[in-house]
C-alpha positions as CSV (number, residue, x, y, z in Angstrom):
1,M,-58.9,-16.5,-47.0
2,S,-57.3,-15.9,-50.3
3,T,-53.9,-17.2,-51.2
4,R,-53.3,-14.6,-53.9
5,K,-49.8,-13.2,-54.1
6,A,-49.1,-9.5,-54.7
7,P,-48.3,-8.6,-58.4
8,A,-44.6,-8.4,-59.1
9,S,-44.8,-4.7,-59.8
10,V,-46.1,-3.9,-56.3
11,P,-43.2,-3.8,-53.7
12,T,-43.8,-6.0,-50.7
13,K,-43.2,-4.7,-47.2
14,R,-40.1,-6.2,-45.4
15,A,-40.9,-8.3,-42.4
16,A,-39.8,-6.7,-39.2
17,L,-36.7,-8.3,-37.5
18,S,-37.2,-10.0,-34.2
19,N,-35.2,-8.8,-31.2
20,A,-32.9,-11.8,-31.4
21,E,-32.2,-11.2,-35.1
22,R,-31.6,-7.5,-34.6
23,Q,-29.1,-8.3,-31.7
24,R,-27.3,-10.9,-33.8
25,K,-26.9,-8.5,-36.7
26,H,-25.6,-5.8,-34.3
27,R,-23.1,-8.2,-32.7
28,E,-21.9,-9.4,-36.1
29,K,-21.4,-5.8,-37.2
30,R,-19.5,-4.8,-34.1
31,K,-17.4,-8.0,-34.4
32,A,-16.5,-7.1,-38.0
33,E,-15.7,-3.5,-36.9
34,L,-13.4,-4.8,-34.1
35,Q,-11.6,-7.2,-36.4
36,A,-11.0,-4.3,-38.9
37,L,-9.7,-2.1,-36.1
38,R,-7.4,-4.9,-34.8
39,A,-6.1,-5.6,-38.3
40,G,-5.2,-1.9,-38.6
41,P,-3.2,-0.9,-41.7
42,A,-2.5,-4.6,-42.5
43,A,-6.1,-5.2,-43.3
44,P,-7.3,-4.9,-46.9
45,L,-8.4,-1.4,-47.8
46,S,-11.8,-2.7,-48.8
47,L,-12.4,-4.2,-45.4
48,R,-11.3,-1.0,-43.6
49,L,-13.4,1.3,-45.7
50,A,-16.5,-0.9,-45.7
51,L,-17.0,-0.6,-42.0
52,P,-17.6,2.6,-40.2
53,L,-15.6,3.4,-37.1
54,P,-17.5,3.2,-33.8
55,S,-18.7,6.6,-32.7
56,A,-16.8,6.4,-29.4
57,L,-13.4,6.5,-31.3
58,P,-12.1,9.6,-33.1
59,V,-11.9,9.3,-36.8
60,A,-8.2,10.1,-36.8
61,A,-5.9,7.4,-38.2
62,S,-3.8,7.3,-35.0
63,A,-6.8,6.3,-32.8
64,L,-5.5,3.2,-31.1
65,P,-7.2,1.6,-28.0
66,D,-4.0,2.1,-26.0
67,D,-4.3,5.9,-26.2
68,S,-7.4,5.8,-23.9
69,P,-6.7,6.4,-20.2
70,S,-9.8,4.6,-19.2
71,L,-8.8,1.5,-21.2
72,R,-5.3,1.7,-19.6
73,M,-7.0,1.9,-16.1
74,Q,-9.1,-1.1,-17.0
75,L,-6.1,-3.0,-18.2
76,D,-4.2,-2.2,-14.9
77,A,-7.2,-3.3,-12.8
78,A,-7.5,-6.5,-14.8
79,R,-3.7,-7.1,-14.4
80,K,-4.0,-6.7,-10.6
81,R,-7.0,-9.1,-10.5
82,C,-5.0,-11.6,-12.5
83,E,-2.0,-11.2,-10.1
84,V,-4.3,-11.7,-7.1
85,Q,-5.9,-14.8,-8.7
86,A,-2.4,-16.2,-9.5
87,A,-1.4,-15.8,-5.8
88,E,-4.7,-17.5,-4.7
89,L,-4.0,-20.3,-7.2
90,A,-0.5,-20.8,-5.9
91,A,-1.8,-21.0,-2.3
92,L,-4.5,-23.5,-3.3
93,R,-1.9,-25.6,-5.1
94,A,0.3,-25.5,-2.0
95,E,-2.7,-26.9,0.0
96,H,-3.7,-29.3,-2.7
97,E,-0.5,-31.1,-3.3
98,P,0.0,-32.5,0.2
99,L,-3.6,-33.6,0.3
100,V,-3.1,-35.5,-3.0
101,A,0.0,-37.2,-1.6
102,R,-1.9,-38.3,1.5
103,L,-4.8,-39.5,-0.6
104,L,-2.5,-41.6,-2.8
105,A,-0.9,-43.1,0.4
106,L,-4.4,-43.9,1.7
107,R,-5.2,-45.7,-1.5
108,T,-2.0,-47.8,-1.2
109,V,-2.8,-48.7,2.4
110,L,-6.5,-49.5,1.6
111,R,-5.4,-51.8,-1.2
112,A,-3.0,-53.6,1.2
113,V,-5.7,-53.9,3.9
114,I,-8.4,-55.2,1.5
115,G,-5.8,-57.6,0.1
116,K,-5.5,-59.2,3.6
117,F,-9.3,-59.7,4.0
118,S,-10.9,-63.1,3.5
119,P,-12.5,-63.5,0.0
120,A,-16.0,-62.9,1.5
121,A,-15.0,-59.7,3.4
122,R,-13.0,-58.5,0.3
123,H,-16.2,-58.9,-1.8
124,V,-18.3,-57.0,0.8
125,A,-15.7,-54.2,1.0
126,R,-15.5,-53.9,-2.7
127,S,-19.3,-53.9,-3.2
128,H,-19.6,-51.1,-0.6
129,L,-16.9,-49.1,-2.5
130,Q,-18.7,-49.8,-5.7
131,E,-22.0,-48.4,-4.3
132,T,-20.3,-45.2,-3.1
133,G,-18.4,-44.8,-6.4
134,F,-14.9,-45.2,-4.8
135,I,-14.1,-48.5,-6.5
136,E,-12.8,-46.6,-9.6
137,W,-10.5,-44.5,-7.4
138,L,-9.2,-47.7,-5.7
139,D,-8.6,-49.5,-8.9
140,A,-7.0,-46.5,-10.7
141,D,-3.4,-46.8,-11.9
């Protein structure tokens, strides 16, 4: 095997990009296009002219994403999903808060009960709580 390099006058062939590199370049290009579109007229002219518009959008200057009915429908659907999730979250919070209050009351009672144990029984109870991972909960606050 020879380790000779090609002469400087002979152009060398570019190495083919791997799929990951090709995808990364494509994502970077699309990200830059999106940033240029979001910036709109406030973006520097060099940034807006350097990036071609995506083929899905018309070339007209007034082409804004809000003008698309499909995007508006997607936005409405996302808004409805968000409202449903907010309602579910409120219901879960309504269930969660009383449980937390009961759990805090249980911790207070457990501390009082363990405090009345003999030193040996207190040690056994705390070691069992330590083994199960509840000692941090008991000692919290």
